[in-house]
C-alpha positions as CSV (number, residue, x, y, z in Angstrom):
1,M,50.1,-39.8,-2.8
2,D,47.7,-42.1,-1.2
3,H,44.8,-40.8,1.3
4,A,47.0,-42.0,4.3
5,G,49.8,-39.7,3.0
6,K,47.6,-36.7,2.7
7,E,46.1,-37.0,6.0
8,E,49.6,-37.3,7.6
9,R,50.8,-34.4,5.7
10,A,47.7,-32.3,6.9
11,R,48.2,-33.4,10.5
12,A,52.0,-32.2,10.1
13,E,50.8,-28.9,9.0
14,S,48.6,-28.4,11.8
15,F,48.9,-27.9,15.5
16,C,46.9,-27.5,18.7
17,L,47.0,-24.8,21.0
18,W,45.4,-24.3,24.7
19,I,43.7,-20.9,25.5
20,H,42.0,-19.3,28.4
21,V,39.0,-17.1,27.2
22,K,37.3,-14.4,29.3
23,P,34.2,-13.3,27.5
24,R,32.3,-10.3,28.3
25,A,35.5,-7.9,28.3
26,R,35.8,-4.5,27.4
27,E,37.6,-4.9,24.3
28,D,38.8,-8.0,22.1
29,A,42.4,-8.7,22.8
30,I,45.2,-11.6,23.2
31,V,46.6,-10.9,26.6
32,G,49.3,-13.1,26.6
33,W,50.8,-16.5,27.8
34,R,50.0,-17.7,31.3
35,G,52.0,-19.9,33.5
36,D,49.7,-22.9,32.4
37,D,51.0,-22.7,28.6
38,C,47.6,-21.1,27.9
39,L,47.4,-18.3,25.6
40,E,44.9,-15.7,27.5
41,L,42.2,-14.1,25.3
42,R,39.5,-11.6,26.2
43,V,36.6,-11.3,23.8
44,R,33.5,-8.5,24.0
45,A,31.3,-11.4,22.9
46,L,29.1,-13.4,25.3
47,P,29.5,-17.0,26.1
48,V,26.2,-18.0,24.3
49,R,25.7,-20.2,21.1
50,G,29.5,-20.3,20.1
51,A,29.8,-16.3,20.0
52,A,32.8,-16.2,22.1
53,N,34.5,-19.3,20.2
54,D,34.0,-17.7,17.1
55,S,35.7,-14.6,18.3
56,C,38.6,-16.4,19.6
57,C,39.0,-18.2,16.5
58,K,38.8,-14.7,14.4
59,Q,41.4,-13.0,16.8
60,L,43.8,-16.0,16.6
61,A,43.5,-16.3,12.7
62,R,44.5,-12.6,12.5
63,A,47.5,-13.0,14.9
64,L,48.3,-16.2,12.8
65,G,47.9,-14.8,9.5
66,V,45.3,-17.7,8.3
67,A,41.6,-17.6,7.7
68,P,39.3,-18.0,10.4
69,S,37.9,-21.3,8.9
70,R,41.4,-22.8,9.4
71,L,40.7,-22.9,13.1
72,C,38.4,-24.9,15.3
73,V,37.6,-25.6,19.0
74,E,38.5,-29.3,19.5
75,K,38.0,-29.4,23.2
76,G,36.2,-27.1,25.6
77,H,33.4,-25.5,23.5
78,T,31.5,-24.7,26.8
79,V,34.4,-24.0,29.4
80,A,37.1,-21.1,29.7
81,R,40.2,-23.4,29.0
82,K,40.0,-24.6,25.2
83,R,41.9,-26.5,22.8
84,I,42.1,-25.0,19.3
85,R,43.3,-26.9,16.3
86,V,45.1,-24.7,13.6
87,Q,45.5,-25.8,10.1
88,G,48.2,-24.6,7.5
89,L,50.9,-24.0,9.9
90,T,53.4,-26.1,11.6
91,R,53.6,-25.9,15.3
92,E,56.9,-24.1,15.1
93,E,55.6,-21.8,12.7
94,G,52.7,-20.8,14.8
95,M,54.3,-20.5,18.1
96,R,56.9,-18.2,16.5
97,L,54.1,-16.1,15.2
98,L,52.7,-16.0,18.8
99,A,55.7,-15.6,20.4
100,D,55.4,-12.0,20.9
101,F,52.9,-12.2,23.3
102,Q,54.3,-11.8,26.6
103,R,52.7,-13.3,30.0
104,P,50.6,-10.9,31.5
105,K,52.2,-8.9,34.5
106,K,50.9,-9.7,38.0
107,G,50.0,-7.0,40.2
């Protein structure tokens, strides 16, 4: 398989996911899907030097059953809304694993 074929296969076995992060939380938790198709996460870590980003990647990696090194923040390094790339799973596989996280209840 040539280099282009390997890149194409690697892209097929990865997907992007939008998340909304709330740092300085009481506990680390995946809260659930929001109305804007973002997965909401709470992290105890402070938003300093990437600590909250690292915490998000670790939480998502546990939920998806992949190593934290398979996740990276592609966009939104310094804001609450982030695009995360997950390698090693197709979008279908990843969304199936995250489907159990319900949207947070209002009220």
